[in-house]
C-alpha positions as CSV (number, residue, x, y, z in Angstrom):
1,X,-6.3,25.8,21.4
2,X,-5.1,26.5,17.9
3,X,-6.5,25.9,13.9
4,X,-4.9,24.7,10.7
5,X,-7.4,25.2,7.9
6,X,-10.4,24.6,10.2
7,X,-8.8,21.8,12.0
8,X,-8.7,21.9,15.4
9,X,-5.2,21.2,16.6
10,X,-5.5,20.8,20.8
11,X,-3.7,17.8,21.4
12,X,-0.6,16.9,23.8
13,X,1.7,17.4,20.8
14,X,0.4,20.5,19.8
15,X,2.1,23.2,22.2
16,X,4.8,26.1,21.4
17,X,7.9,25.0,20.7
18,X,7.1,21.3,19.6
19,X,7.3,20.1,16.3
20,X,4.9,18.2,14.6
21,X,7.4,16.6,12.5
22,X,8.1,14.5,15.3
23,X,5.0,13.2,15.3
24,X,4.7,11.8,12.4
25,X,8.2,10.1,12.1
26,X,7.4,8.8,15.9
27,X,4.0,7.3,14.8
28,X,5.6,5.4,11.6
29,X,8.3,4.2,13.6
30,X,6.0,3.0,16.5
31,X,3.2,1.2,14.4
32,X,6.0,0.0,12.0
33,X,7.7,-1.9,14.9
34,X,4.4,-2.8,16.9
35,X,2.9,-4.2,13.3
36,X,6.0,-6.3,12.4
37,X,6.7,-7.6,16.5
38,X,2.6,-8.6,16.8
39,X,2.8,-10.0,13.0
40,X,5.7,-12.2,13.4
41,X,5.0,-13.7,17.1
42,X,1.5,-15.0,15.8
43,X,2.8,-16.2,12.7
44,X,5.8,-17.8,14.5
45,X,3.5,-19.6,16.7
46,X,1.1,-20.7,14.6
47,X,3.8,-22.1,12.2
48,X,5.5,-23.8,14.7
49,X,2.2,-25.7,16.1
50,X,1.2,-26.6,12.7
51,X,4.6,-27.9,11.5
52,X,4.8,-29.9,14.9
53,X,1.8,-31.7,13.7
54,X,2.2,-32.1,10.1
55,X,5.5,-31.1,8.5
56,X,4.9,-32.7,5.3
57,X,5.0,-29.0,3.6
58,X,8.7,-29.0,4.0
59,X,9.4,-32.4,2.7
60,X,11.4,-31.3,-0.3
61,X,14.8,-30.5,-1.8
62,X,13.7,-27.6,-3.8
63,X,13.6,-24.2,-2.1
64,X,11.2,-22.8,-4.1
65,X,9.0,-25.9,-3.4
66,X,9.2,-25.1,-0.1
67,X,8.3,-21.7,-0.3
68,X,5.1,-22.6,-2.4
69,X,4.3,-25.1,0.3
70,X,4.7,-22.9,3.3
71,X,2.2,-19.9,1.4
72,X,-0.3,-23.0,0.4
73,X,-0.3,-24.7,3.5
74,X,-0.5,-21.1,5.4
75,X,-2.6,-18.7,3.3
76,X,-5.0,-18.1,5.7
77,X,-3.9,-17.5,8.7
78,X,-0.9,-15.2,6.9
79,X,-3.8,-13.3,5.4
80,X,-5.6,-13.2,8.5
81,X,-3.1,-12.1,11.2
82,X,-2.3,-9.6,8.1
83,X,-5.8,-8.0,8.3
84,X,-6.4,-8.3,12.0
85,X,-2.8,-6.6,12.7
86,X,-3.4,-3.9,10.0
87,X,-6.5,-2.7,11.3
88,X,-5.2,-3.2,15.3
89,X,-2.1,-0.9,14.7
90,X,-2.5,1.1,11.6
91,X,-6.0,2.0,11.5
92,X,-6.7,1.9,15.5
93,X,-3.5,2.8,17.0
94,X,-3.3,6.0,14.5
95,X,-6.3,6.7,15.0
96,X,-6.0,7.1,18.8
97,X,-2.7,8.5,18.8
98,X,-3.7,11.4,15.9
99,X,-6.9,12.4,18.6
100,X,-4.1,12.4,21.7
101,X,-1.2,14.1,19.9
102,X,-3.0,16.6,17.3
103,X,-6.8,16.8,17.2
104,X,-9.6,15.9,18.9
105,X,-11.3,15.6,15.5
106,X,-8.8,13.1,14.0
107,X,-11.3,12.4,10.8
108,X,-10.7,16.1,9.3
109,X,-7.0,15.9,10.6
110,X,-6.4,13.1,8.5
111,X,-8.4,14.6,5.4
112,X,-11.7,12.2,5.3
113,X,-13.3,14.6,3.6
114,X,-16.0,13.9,0.7
115,X,-14.2,13.1,-2.4
116,X,-15.3,14.2,-6.2
117,X,-16.5,11.3,-8.1
118,X,-14.1,12.2,-10.7
119,X,-11.4,12.2,-8.6
120,X,-12.1,8.9,-7.2
121,X,-12.7,7.7,-11.1
122,X,-8.9,9.1,-11.8
123,X,-7.5,7.8,-9.3
124,X,-8.8,4.2,-9.6
125,X,-7.7,4.5,-13.8
126,X,-4.4,5.5,-12.7
127,X,-3.9,2.6,-10.1
128,X,-5.1,0.0,-12.8
129,X,-3.0,1.4,-15.7
130,X,0.2,2.0,-13.4
131,X,0.7,-1.8,-12.5
132,X,2.4,-2.9,-15.9
133,X,4.9,-0.1,-15.4
134,X,5.7,-1.1,-11.5
135,X,6.3,-4.6,-12.5
136,X,8.5,-3.1,-15.5
137,X,10.3,-1.2,-12.5
138,X,10.8,-4.5,-10.7
139,X,12.4,-6.4,-13.5
140,X,15.7,-5.1,-12.4
141,X,16.0,-7.7,-9.5
142,X,15.5,-10.6,-12.2
143,X,18.4,-9.5,-14.3
144,X,20.6,-9.2,-11.1
145,X,19.1,-12.2,-9.3
146,X,17.2,-14.8,-12.0
147,X,16.0,-16.6,-8.5
148,X,13.8,-14.2,-7.8
149,X,11.4,-14.9,-10.5
150,X,11.2,-18.1,-9.6
151,X,10.7,-16.7,-6.0
152,X,7.7,-14.7,-7.1
153,X,6.0,-17.3,-8.9
154,X,6.6,-19.7,-5.5
155,X,5.2,-16.6,-3.4
156,X,2.0,-16.1,-5.9
157,X,0.6,-19.0,-3.9
158,X,0.1,-16.5,-1.0
159,X,-2.7,-14.6,-3.7
160,X,-4.2,-17.8,-5.2
161,X,-7.7,-17.7,-5.6
162,X,-9.0,-21.5,-6.0
163,X,-12.3,-21.0,-4.1
164,X,-15.2,-18.3,-3.0
165,X,-13.9,-18.4,0.3
166,X,-10.3,-17.5,-1.1
167,X,-11.8,-14.8,-3.3
168,X,-13.1,-12.9,-0.1
169,X,-10.0,-13.7,2.0
170,X,-7.6,-12.5,-0.5
171,X,-9.3,-9.6,-1.5
172,X,-10.2,-8.3,2.0
173,X,-7.0,-8.9,3.3
174,X,-4.7,-7.7,0.3
175,X,-7.0,-5.3,-1.7
176,X,-9.1,-3.9,1.0
177,X,-7.4,-3.6,4.4
178,X,-4.3,-2.0,3.1
179,X,-6.1,1.0,1.4
180,X,-8.1,1.5,4.8
181,X,-5.3,1.1,7.0
182,X,-1.9,1.6,5.7
183,X,-3.4,5.1,3.8
184,X,-4.3,6.3,7.4
185,X,-0.9,6.1,8.4
186,X,1.5,7.0,5.5
187,X,-1.1,9.6,3.5
188,X,-3.1,10.8,6.3
189,X,-0.9,10.9,9.4
190,X,2.5,11.2,8.0
191,X,2.2,13.1,4.9
192,X,-1.0,15.6,6.5
193,X,1.3,16.0,9.3
194,X,4.8,16.7,7.2
195,X,3.1,19.0,4.7
196,X,2.6,21.1,7.7
197,X,6.0,22.4,7.6
198,X,7.2,21.3,4.3
199,X,6.6,21.2,0.6
200,X,4.6,18.9,-1.4
201,X,7.1,18.0,-3.8
202,X,9.2,17.0,-0.3
203,X,6.4,15.5,2.0
204,X,5.5,13.2,-1.4
205,X,9.0,12.0,-1.4
206,X,9.7,11.1,2.3
207,X,6.4,9.4,2.4
208,X,7.0,7.2,-0.4
209,X,10.2,6.5,0.5
210,X,9.4,5.4,4.1
211,X,6.0,3.5,2.5
212,X,8.8,1.4,0.3
213,X,10.9,0.8,3.1
214,X,8.4,-0.4,5.2
215,X,7.6,-3.3,3.3
216,X,11.2,-4.9,3.6
217,X,11.3,-5.8,0.3
218,X,14.8,-4.0,-0.7
219,X,14.6,-5.9,-4.5
220,X,11.3,-4.4,-5.0
221,X,11.6,-1.1,-3.7
222,X,11.9,1.0,-6.6
223,X,8.3,-0.2,-7.7
224,X,7.4,0.3,-4.0
225,X,8.3,4.0,-3.7
226,X,6.6,4.7,-7.3
227,X,3.5,3.7,-6.0
228,X,4.0,5.7,-3.1
229,X,5.1,8.7,-4.7
230,X,1.8,8.0,-7.0
231,X,-0.7,7.6,-3.7
232,X,1.1,10.6,-2.1
233,X,0.5,12.5,-4.9
234,X,-3.4,11.8,-5.2
235,X,-3.5,12.7,-1.5
236,X,-1.9,16.2,-2.2
237,X,-4.1,17.0,-5.3
238,X,-7.6,15.6,-4.4
239,X,-6.8,16.7,-0.6
240,X,-8.9,13.5,0.3
241,X,-7.6,10.5,1.8
242,X,-10.3,8.5,0.2
243,X,-8.7,9.3,-3.2
244,X,-5.2,7.4,-2.7
245,X,-7.6,4.4,-0.8
246,X,-9.5,3.9,-3.9
247,X,-6.2,4.0,-5.8
248,X,-4.5,1.7,-3.3
249,X,-7.4,-0.6,-3.3
250,X,-7.7,-0.8,-7.1
251,X,-3.5,-1.3,-7.3
252,X,-3.7,-4.4,-5.3
253,X,-6.9,-5.9,-6.5
254,X,-5.0,-5.5,-10.2
255,X,-2.0,-7.3,-9.1
256,X,-4.3,-10.2,-7.8
257,X,-6.0,-10.5,-10.9
258,X,-2.6,-10.6,-12.9
259,X,-1.7,-13.1,-10.7
260,X,-4.9,-15.5,-11.5
261,X,-5.2,-14.5,-14.9
262,X,-5.3,-17.1,-17.7
263,X,-1.7,-17.6,-18.8
264,X,-2.7,-18.0,-22.6
265,X,-3.5,-14.2,-23.1
266,X,-0.2,-13.6,-25.0
267,X,-1.3,-9.9,-25.6
268,X,-1.3,-9.2,-21.8
269,X,1.2,-12.1,-20.3
270,X,3.8,-13.8,-21.7
271,X,4.7,-17.2,-21.2
272,X,7.3,-16.3,-18.3
273,X,4.7,-14.5,-16.7
274,X,5.9,-11.0,-17.4
275,X,3.5,-8.1,-18.6
276,X,3.9,-8.1,-22.5
277,X,5.6,-5.5,-23.7
278,X,2.8,-3.8,-25.7
279,X,0.5,-4.0,-22.4
280,X,3.3,-2.0,-21.0
281,X,3.2,0.5,-23.6
282,X,-0.4,1.1,-23.4
283,X,-0.8,1.1,-20.1
284,X,2.0,3.6,-19.4
285,X,0.1,6.1,-22.0
286,X,-3.1,5.4,-20.2
287,X,-1.3,6.5,-16.9
288,X,0.1,9.9,-18.2
289,X,-3.1,11.0,-19.4
290,X,-4.7,10.3,-16.1
291,X,-1.9,12.1,-14.4
292,X,-2.4,14.8,-16.6
293,X,-6.4,14.9,-16.1
294,X,-5.5,15.2,-12.5
295,X,-3.2,17.9,-12.4
296,X,-5.4,20.1,-15.0
297,X,-8.3,19.6,-12.7
298,X,-6.3,20.4,-9.4
299,X,-4.8,23.4,-10.6
300,X,-8.4,24.7,-12.1
301,X,-9.5,24.2,-8.8
302,X,-6.8,26.0,-7.0
303,X,-7.5,29.1,-9.8
304,X,-10.9,29.1,-8.7
305,X,-10.5,29.4,-4.8
306,X,-7.6,32.4,-5.5
């Protein structure tokens, strides 16, 4: 039995000569494969059965309309399957493997430590204000492939909110579930394990890239990696999983709001659906200030402990 920063390391992987980094990478690959298989199989069966009874949603000559029809028709099963699969694999399986491989106290290992209120506030502000910048980073793909702008509008149907029930479903499946489950896997387990052997900048870089690749959206990989870096930075500087969980939830919730926002706000959203340049500039400045505050607070805490 050994200890790391007060954490009991008594799992099966914690033996002399075994590199803990292997457990982190193996965990991400295993969980990613199971999640993909479970989600794909469940949705394939659901879509096949539903389409055999009613295939009106594919009666169109426009690919964009078919995409929109798919998300309109299957919004509920897609979001439900996603939420269930994430809780089963990213949350449940991760906790079980961390307990078996690393520590009999997985909560401590994953940094479920009490957060400072200021950390949560700053994490949330940063997450909300980084959305326009992330959208700007994503815009390169629209220049190279204009059809992606139309695909985005079709895919927005998945996050459309037209009733209280949809509000609960979309918020729960898209904002809350990933914040709880993906943070356990990518920040709590992967990054927490990587930083046992690697420096902070390297761990933030690795987990951010893997986080982006996991989403299997090549043309959005720049924005996804950037968000992954921010979440990893929060986890490293605040020392608690609750900071990155809060930011992840607020980030996704802000995207949901933008998709469902009134398009007649030219100061915020242009007619094409993009975030207005002025809003991007202001939000980026606020985001930079927020990160600077987080860094200052983190350095002061480190100095006070020295």
